[in-house]
C-alpha positions as CSV (number, residue, x, y, z in Angstrom):
1,M,0.0,0.0,0.0
2,I,2.8,2.4,0.8
3,R,4.6,1.5,-2.4
4,Y,1.4,2.1,-4.4
5,T,0.9,5.4,-2.7
6,L,4.4,6.5,-3.4
7,L,4.3,5.5,-7.1
8,S,0.9,7.3,-7.4
9,F,2.5,10.4,-6.0
10,L,5.5,10.3,-8.3
11,F,3.2,9.7,-11.3
12,L,1.0,12.7,-10.4
13,A,4.1,14.8,-9.8
14,S,5.4,14.0,-13.2
15,V,2.1,14.8,-14.9
16,S,1.2,18.0,-13.0
17,G,4.7,19.3,-12.2
18,C,6.0,20.3,-8.8
19,S,5.7,24.1,-9.0
20,K,5.8,25.9,-5.8
21,K,2.5,27.6,-4.8
22,T,2.8,30.9,-3.1
23,P,-0.4,32.4,-1.7
24,V,-1.1,35.8,-3.1
25,E,-1.3,38.5,-0.5
26,E,-4.2,40.6,-1.7
27,L,-4.2,44.4,-1.1
28,S,-7.2,46.7,-1.3
29,V,-7.0,50.5,-1.9
30,D,-8.5,51.0,1.5
31,Q,-5.6,49.1,3.0
32,S,-2.9,50.8,0.9
33,G,-4.3,54.3,1.3
34,V,-3.0,55.2,-2.2
35,E,-5.2,57.8,-3.8
36,I,-6.1,57.2,-7.5
37,I,-6.3,60.5,-9.4
38,D,-6.7,61.7,-13.0
39,Q,-3.0,62.4,-13.3
40,A,-1.9,63.9,-16.6
41,V,-0.1,61.7,-19.2
42,L,2.3,63.8,-21.3
43,I,2.0,61.9,-24.5
44,T,1.5,63.5,-28.0
45,D,-0.1,62.3,-31.2
46,T,3.4,61.4,-32.6
47,D,4.2,59.0,-29.7
48,W,3.7,55.3,-29.4
49,P,4.1,55.0,-25.6
50,M,3.4,51.4,-24.7
51,W,2.5,47.9,-26.0
52,R,0.2,48.3,-29.0
53,G,0.2,52.1,-28.9
54,P,-1.5,54.8,-27.0
55,N,-4.9,53.0,-26.8
56,V,-3.4,49.4,-26.6
57,D,-5.3,48.5,-29.8
58,G,-2.6,48.6,-32.5
59,L,-4.3,51.6,-34.3
60,A,-2.1,54.5,-35.3
61,P,-3.4,58.0,-36.4
62,D,-3.4,58.5,-40.1
63,Q,-0.1,60.0,-41.3
64,P,2.3,59.8,-44.2
65,L,3.8,56.3,-44.0
66,P,5.7,54.2,-46.5
67,T,4.2,50.8,-47.6
68,S,7.3,49.5,-49.4
69,W,11.0,49.8,-48.8
70,S,14.3,48.0,-49.3
71,A,17.7,47.9,-47.7
72,D,18.8,50.8,-49.8
73,E,15.6,52.8,-50.0
74,G,13.2,54.0,-47.3
75,V,15.2,53.1,-44.3
76,A,16.1,56.2,-42.3
77,W,18.4,54.5,-39.8
78,R,19.5,51.3,-38.2
79,A,20.7,50.8,-34.6
80,L,22.3,47.6,-33.0
81,V,20.6,46.3,-29.9
82,P,22.8,44.3,-27.6
83,G,21.5,41.0,-26.3
84,R,18.1,39.5,-26.9
85,G,14.5,40.6,-26.2
86,H,11.0,40.3,-27.7
87,G,9.7,43.6,-26.2
88,S,8.5,46.0,-28.8
89,P,10.0,49.5,-29.2
90,I,8.1,52.5,-27.9
91,L,8.4,56.1,-29.2
92,V,8.3,59.0,-26.7
93,G,9.4,62.5,-27.5
94,D,12.8,62.2,-29.3
95,Q,13.5,58.7,-27.9
96,V,13.0,55.1,-29.0
97,V,13.2,52.8,-26.0
98,V,13.4,49.0,-25.7
99,A,14.2,46.4,-23.0
100,T,16.8,43.7,-23.6
101,A,18.7,41.0,-21.8
102,L,22.3,39.9,-21.9
103,D,22.1,36.3,-21.1
104,D,25.8,35.5,-20.7
105,E,26.2,38.4,-18.3
106,Q,22.8,37.9,-16.7
107,K,21.8,41.6,-17.1
108,Q,18.4,43.0,-17.9
109,L,18.5,46.5,-19.4
110,V,16.5,49.4,-20.8
111,I,18.1,51.2,-23.7
112,S,17.2,54.5,-25.3
113,F,18.1,55.6,-28.9
114,D,17.7,58.9,-30.6
115,R,14.6,58.9,-32.7
116,N,16.1,61.1,-35.4
117,D,19.3,59.1,-36.2
118,G,19.3,55.9,-34.0
119,T,22.3,56.8,-31.9
120,E,22.3,55.3,-28.4
121,R,21.5,57.9,-25.7
122,W,21.6,55.9,-22.5
123,R,21.3,52.4,-21.1
124,T,20.3,51.4,-17.6
125,I,20.8,48.0,-15.9
126,I,17.6,47.0,-14.2
127,H,18.8,43.7,-12.8
128,E,22.1,41.8,-12.7
129,G,22.0,38.1,-11.9
130,G,18.9,36.2,-10.7
131,F,17.9,34.9,-14.2
132,P,15.5,31.9,-14.3
133,S,16.9,28.6,-15.5
134,K,16.8,27.8,-19.2
135,R,14.0,25.2,-18.6
136,E,11.8,28.0,-17.2
137,I,12.0,30.0,-20.4
138,H,10.3,29.0,-23.6
139,N,12.8,28.1,-26.4
140,K,11.3,31.0,-28.4
141,G,11.2,33.4,-25.4
142,T,13.7,35.7,-23.8
143,N,14.4,37.4,-20.4
144,A,13.1,40.7,-21.8
145,N,9.7,39.9,-23.4
146,S,7.8,42.9,-22.0
147,T,7.4,46.2,-23.8
148,V,8.3,49.3,-21.8
149,A,5.5,51.8,-21.0
150,S,5.7,55.5,-20.6
151,D,3.5,58.4,-19.3
152,G,5.7,61.0,-20.9
153,E,7.7,61.7,-17.7
154,R,8.8,58.2,-16.8
155,F,9.5,54.8,-18.3
156,F,8.1,51.6,-16.6
157,T,9.2,48.1,-17.0
158,A,8.2,44.7,-15.5
159,M,10.8,41.9,-15.4
160,L,11.1,38.5,-13.9
161,N,14.1,38.1,-11.7
162,S,15.0,35.9,-8.7
163,Q,11.6,34.1,-9.0
164,K,9.9,37.4,-8.4
165,L,8.3,40.1,-10.5
166,F,9.7,43.6,-10.2
167,V,8.3,46.9,-11.5
168,T,10.9,49.6,-12.1
169,A,10.4,53.3,-13.0
170,L,13.1,55.4,-14.8
171,D,13.2,59.1,-15.6
172,L,13.6,60.3,-19.2
173,E,17.4,60.2,-18.8
174,G,17.4,56.6,-17.6
175,N,17.9,57.2,-13.9
176,Q,16.1,54.8,-11.6
177,L,13.3,56.5,-9.7
178,W,11.9,53.5,-7.9
179,Q,11.7,49.7,-8.0
180,R,9.1,47.5,-6.3
181,E,8.6,43.8,-5.9
182,A,5.1,43.0,-7.3
183,G,5.1,39.4,-5.9
184,S,6.5,35.9,-6.4
185,F,6.4,34.4,-9.9
186,Q,6.9,30.7,-10.7
187,P,7.6,30.6,-14.4
188,K,6.6,27.8,-16.7
189,F,7.7,29.6,-19.9
190,G,9.0,32.9,-18.6
191,Y,7.2,36.2,-18.2
192,A,5.6,38.2,-21.1
193,P,3.0,40.8,-20.1
194,S,3.7,44.6,-20.5
195,P,2.9,47.4,-18.0
196,L,-0.2,49.5,-18.5
197,I,-0.9,53.1,-17.6
198,Y,-4.2,54.1,-16.0
199,K,-4.8,57.4,-14.3
200,S,-2.1,57.7,-11.6
201,L,-1.3,54.0,-11.7
202,V,0.9,51.6,-13.6
203,I,-0.7,48.1,-13.7
204,I,0.9,44.7,-14.4
205,A,-0.5,41.2,-15.0
206,A,1.3,38.2,-13.5
207,D,-0.6,34.9,-14.2
208,N,1.6,32.1,-13.1
209,Q,1.4,28.5,-11.8
210,G,2.7,29.5,-8.4
211,G,-0.1,32.1,-7.8
212,G,-1.3,34.7,-10.3
213,Y,-2.3,38.2,-9.7
214,L,-2.9,41.7,-11.1
215,A,-1.2,44.6,-9.3
216,A,-1.2,48.4,-9.4
217,F,1.4,50.9,-8.2
218,D,1.4,54.7,-7.9
219,R,3.4,55.7,-10.9
220,T,5.0,58.7,-9.1
221,T,6.0,57.0,-5.8
222,G,5.9,53.3,-6.6
223,E,3.7,52.6,-3.6
224,P,1.5,49.5,-4.1
225,A,-2.1,50.5,-4.6
226,W,-3.9,47.2,-4.9
227,R,-3.3,43.5,-5.7
228,T,-5.9,40.9,-6.8
229,A,-5.3,37.1,-6.9
230,R,-6.1,35.3,-10.2
231,G,-5.4,31.6,-9.4
232,N,-2.6,29.1,-10.2
233,I,-2.5,29.0,-14.0
234,S,0.4,30.1,-16.3
235,S,-0.9,32.5,-19.0
236,Y,0.9,35.3,-20.9
237,S,-1.5,38.0,-21.9
238,S,-1.1,41.7,-21.2
239,A,-4.1,43.6,-19.8
240,T,-5.8,46.5,-21.4
241,V,-8.2,49.2,-20.2
242,G,-11.0,51.1,-21.7
243,N,-14.6,52.4,-21.2
244,L,-17.3,49.9,-21.9
245,G,-20.9,50.2,-20.7
246,G,-20.3,53.6,-19.2
247,R,-17.5,52.5,-16.9
248,D,-13.7,51.9,-17.1
249,Q,-12.8,48.2,-17.3
250,L,-9.5,46.4,-17.0
251,L,-9.7,43.4,-19.3
252,I,-7.5,40.3,-19.6
253,S,-7.8,36.9,-21.2
254,G,-6.4,33.6,-20.0
255,C,-7.1,31.2,-17.1
256,D,-10.1,29.8,-19.2
257,S,-11.9,33.2,-19.3
258,V,-12.0,36.8,-20.2
259,S,-12.2,38.8,-17.0
260,S,-13.1,42.4,-16.3
261,Y,-11.8,44.4,-13.2
262,D,-12.3,47.9,-11.9
263,P,-8.8,49.4,-12.8
264,A,-9.0,51.8,-9.8
265,T,-9.5,49.1,-7.2
266,G,-8.8,45.6,-8.7
267,E,-12.3,44.5,-7.9
268,L,-13.7,41.7,-10.3
269,L,-16.6,43.1,-12.3
270,W,-17.4,40.0,-14.4
271,E,-15.9,36.8,-15.8
272,T,-16.9,34.9,-18.9
273,P,-15.6,31.3,-19.4
274,C,-14.1,31.1,-22.9
275,I,-11.0,30.8,-25.1
276,A,-8.4,28.7,-23.2
277,E,-6.2,28.1,-20.2
278,A,-3.2,30.0,-21.7
279,T,-3.4,33.0,-24.0
280,C,-0.8,35.4,-25.2
281,G,-2.8,38.1,-27.1
282,T,-4.2,41.2,-25.6
283,V,-8.0,41.8,-25.5
284,V,-9.0,44.5,-28.1
285,I,-11.8,47.0,-27.3
286,A,-13.9,47.9,-30.4
287,G,-16.7,50.4,-29.6
288,D,-19.0,48.7,-27.2
289,R,-17.5,45.3,-27.8
290,L,-14.3,43.4,-27.2
291,V,-12.6,40.6,-29.1
292,A,-9.9,38.1,-28.0
293,S,-8.4,34.8,-29.2
294,G,-6.2,31.9,-28.1
295,G,-4.8,29.6,-27.0
296,Y,-3.7,26.4,-25.4
297,P,-5.0,23.8,-25.2
298,D,-8.4,25.0,-26.5
299,K,-9.0,27.1,-29.7
300,E,-11.5,30.0,-29.8
301,T,-11.9,33.5,-31.1
302,V,-14.6,35.4,-29.2
303,C,-16.6,38.6,-29.2
304,L,-18.2,39.8,-26.0
305,S,-20.3,42.7,-24.9
306,G,-19.2,45.2,-22.3
307,K,-21.0,43.1,-19.7
308,G,-19.3,39.9,-20.7
309,E,-22.1,38.4,-22.8
310,K,-20.9,36.2,-25.6
311,L,-22.0,37.6,-28.9
312,W,-20.2,35.3,-31.3
313,S,-17.3,32.9,-31.4
314,N,-15.5,30.5,-33.7
315,G,-12.9,27.8,-33.5
316,T,-10.0,29.8,-34.8
317,K,-6.8,29.9,-32.8
318,V,-4.7,33.1,-32.8
319,Y,-2.3,32.4,-29.9
320,E,0.7,34.7,-29.9
321,P,-0.4,37.6,-32.1
322,S,-3.2,39.9,-30.9
323,L,-6.2,40.8,-33.0
324,I,-6.9,44.2,-34.4
325,A,-10.3,45.9,-35.1
326,H,-11.0,48.7,-37.6
327,D,-14.2,50.1,-39.2
328,G,-16.5,47.3,-38.1
329,L,-14.0,44.5,-39.0
330,V,-11.7,42.3,-37.0
331,F,-8.4,41.3,-38.6
332,A,-6.0,38.5,-37.4
333,V,-2.9,36.7,-38.5
334,S,-2.5,33.4,-36.8
335,D,0.7,31.9,-35.6
336,D,0.9,29.6,-38.6
337,G,0.5,32.5,-41.1
338,I,-3.2,32.6,-42.0
339,A,-4.8,36.1,-42.3
340,Y,-8.5,36.4,-41.4
341,C,-11.1,39.1,-41.7
342,W,-14.4,38.8,-39.7
343,S,-17.4,41.1,-39.3
344,L,-17.3,42.6,-35.8
345,E,-21.2,42.6,-35.9
346,D,-21.8,38.9,-36.3
347,G,-18.5,37.1,-36.8
348,E,-19.0,36.3,-40.4
349,Q,-15.8,35.4,-42.1
350,M,-15.2,37.8,-45.0
351,W,-12.0,36.2,-46.2
352,R,-9.0,34.2,-45.2
353,K,-5.6,34.1,-46.9
354,R,-2.4,32.1,-46.2
355,L,0.5,34.5,-46.1
356,G,3.3,32.1,-45.5
357,G,5.7,31.7,-42.6
358,N,5.0,31.8,-38.8
359,F,4.1,34.9,-36.8
360,S,4.6,36.1,-33.2
361,G,4.3,39.9,-33.6
362,S,0.9,41.6,-33.7
363,P,-0.5,43.6,-36.6
364,V,-0.9,47.4,-36.6
365,I,-3.1,49.6,-38.8
366,C,-2.3,53.0,-40.3
367,N,-4.0,54.8,-43.2
368,G,-6.3,51.7,-43.6
369,N,-3.3,49.4,-44.2
370,V,-2.3,46.5,-42.0
371,Y,1.4,46.0,-41.2
372,V,2.6,42.7,-39.8
373,A,5.9,40.9,-39.8
374,N,6.6,37.1,-39.6
375,L,9.4,35.1,-38.0
376,S,11.3,35.1,-41.3
377,G,11.7,38.8,-41.3
378,D,9.1,39.6,-44.0
379,C,6.7,42.5,-43.4
380,F,3.3,42.1,-45.1
381,V,1.3,45.2,-45.9
382,F,-2.3,44.7,-47.0
383,R,-5.6,46.6,-47.1
384,A,-7.8,46.6,-44.1
385,S,-10.8,45.8,-46.3
386,D,-13.6,43.2,-46.1
387,E,-13.8,42.7,-49.9
388,N,-10.8,40.4,-50.2
389,Y,-7.2,40.1,-49.3
390,E,-5.3,42.8,-51.2
391,Q,-1.6,42.8,-50.7
392,I,0.2,46.1,-51.2
393,A,3.7,45.0,-50.5
394,K,6.0,42.4,-48.9
395,N,9.2,43.9,-47.5
396,K,12.3,42.2,-46.2
397,L,13.4,43.3,-42.7
398,G,16.1,40.9,-41.6
399,S,16.4,37.2,-40.7
400,D,13.5,37.3,-38.1
401,C,11.0,39.6,-36.4
402,Y,9.4,38.6,-33.1
403,A,8.3,42.0,-31.9
404,S,5.5,44.3,-33.0
405,P,6.2,47.7,-34.8
406,A,5.7,51.2,-33.3
407,I,4.3,54.0,-35.4
408,G,4.6,57.8,-35.0
409,N,5.6,61.0,-36.8
410,S,5.6,59.2,-40.2
411,Q,8.1,56.6,-38.8
412,I,7.6,52.9,-38.3
413,V,10.2,51.3,-36.1
414,F,10.8,47.5,-36.1
415,R,12.9,45.3,-33.8
416,I,14.5,42.6,-36.0
417,G,17.2,39.9,-35.9
418,T,19.8,39.2,-38.5
419,G,21.9,36.0,-38.7
420,S,21.3,32.9,-36.6
421,G,22.6,31.0,-33.6
422,G,25.6,32.6,-31.9
423,D,25.9,35.1,-34.8
424,R,22.4,36.5,-34.4
425,Q,22.3,40.3,-33.9
426,E,19.3,42.4,-33.0
427,S,18.6,45.8,-34.4
428,L,16.1,48.6,-34.6
429,V,15.1,49.6,-38.1
430,C,13.4,52.9,-38.7
431,V,11.4,53.2,-42.0
432,A,10.3,56.7,-42.7
433,A,8.1,58.5,-45.2
434,P,9.9,60.8,-47.7
435,E,10.1,64.4,-46.5
C-alpha cells in the first residue's frame, strides 16, 4: 500500500509538475491608502508610448507612412541592440526605448536611442544576476519579453528576476526613480505581459502557476495601490483598459476566461468562461464590444459585450499575435501564417488568406493598411478591407522579427534579428516617409 501510494504520488508529480504555490497577499485600496487621481499623461499624437500604442489596440493615427522599402531605399536608420528581447520598441518624444537581456552576463536593461538618427542615448541596468533557468523560459522566449510603457515623464518596465516580478520606474534620462517587488512568480515559460498606464497607476499582470495576480502601483512614488489574486495558471497576456458600458474596465484573457476588473480598485466586475487556459494576445476593445483569441489547449476567437455576454465565437486559434479591429471589421494573422477578416457585428468570415511563414508579432493599422511581420523577417502590408485580401507590399526586414512595430511622426520602427545562432544580432530599423 505504501509502495502504491508513493508510485501514485510520483506519477501525479510527473504529470502535474512540482511548481511551488505561493499564496497571493491581496491588497485593497482601503488598506494601501493610495489615492487614484486623474494624473496627466504627457503623450503627444506622434508618440507610441506602450504595448500596442496609445490605446493598446494597434491603431495609429493616419499620417504619411511608406508601404514598401528596401535595404537601400526608405530606411532612415538602423541601430544595433545588444542581447536579446522580444519587447517591442516604444516612441516617446525624441527617444526610441526598448528592453533587452544579456544572457551571458545575466543583465536586464532598458536602452534609449535617438529617434532622429538611431544613436544610443543611454542604457540602464535594471537587474544583474537572478535569471531563471533555461528550462523555465520557452525556447522562443527571452528574459526581456515585455514592452516598456511611458507616461511621458517616466519609463516603466516589468521583469522576472530571482523568482519574483519587479516593476521599475526610470526618468527620461534613464535614472532609476523606484523599484518595487510585485510578488512571487513561478515561471513555466518565462514572463511576457507589459505594463499598462491608468490614471495615476501603472498596472501589471502576473498569471503564473505559483499564484497569479494583477497589481497596481502609484506611478510617481511606486507605492503598491492594490493587488488581486487570479489563481494558479500560467498565462501570458497583457491587460488592457477602456470604457465599456459607461465604466472603465481592466480586461484580460487567460485562465479559461475573459475577465473584467475595476482598474481603480482591482475588484472583479465579471468573468466569462471562454478561449483557453493559456493565452498570449491582448484583448481588443472595439466600440461597445471586445474581441480576443487563443490559445492552449483550446481554440477560440470570441466577441463579448461590455458586460461579458458572448455575442459570437468561432474555433480559430490566434495564440501569440493579438487581434486588431477597424471600421467594423476584425483582422487577425494566426501563428501559422493565415490572415483572417471577420465582421465585428456577427463574426461572419469575410475572407482568409495564407500569407506564409510563422508569426509572433501583432498587426498594426495606419491609413487603412495592416502591417505585420513574420518570423522570417518579412513584413506584409495589406488593405484593411472586407472585400478580399489585397496585398500592397512584402518587404524584407532581416532574418527574423518577433516584436510588433511602433508608429509615430511618419516613422515605423521594427525590432529585428539578423543572422542565426551565436551570430544572431538584434537591431532597430526605422522606416520613414519621404520628407
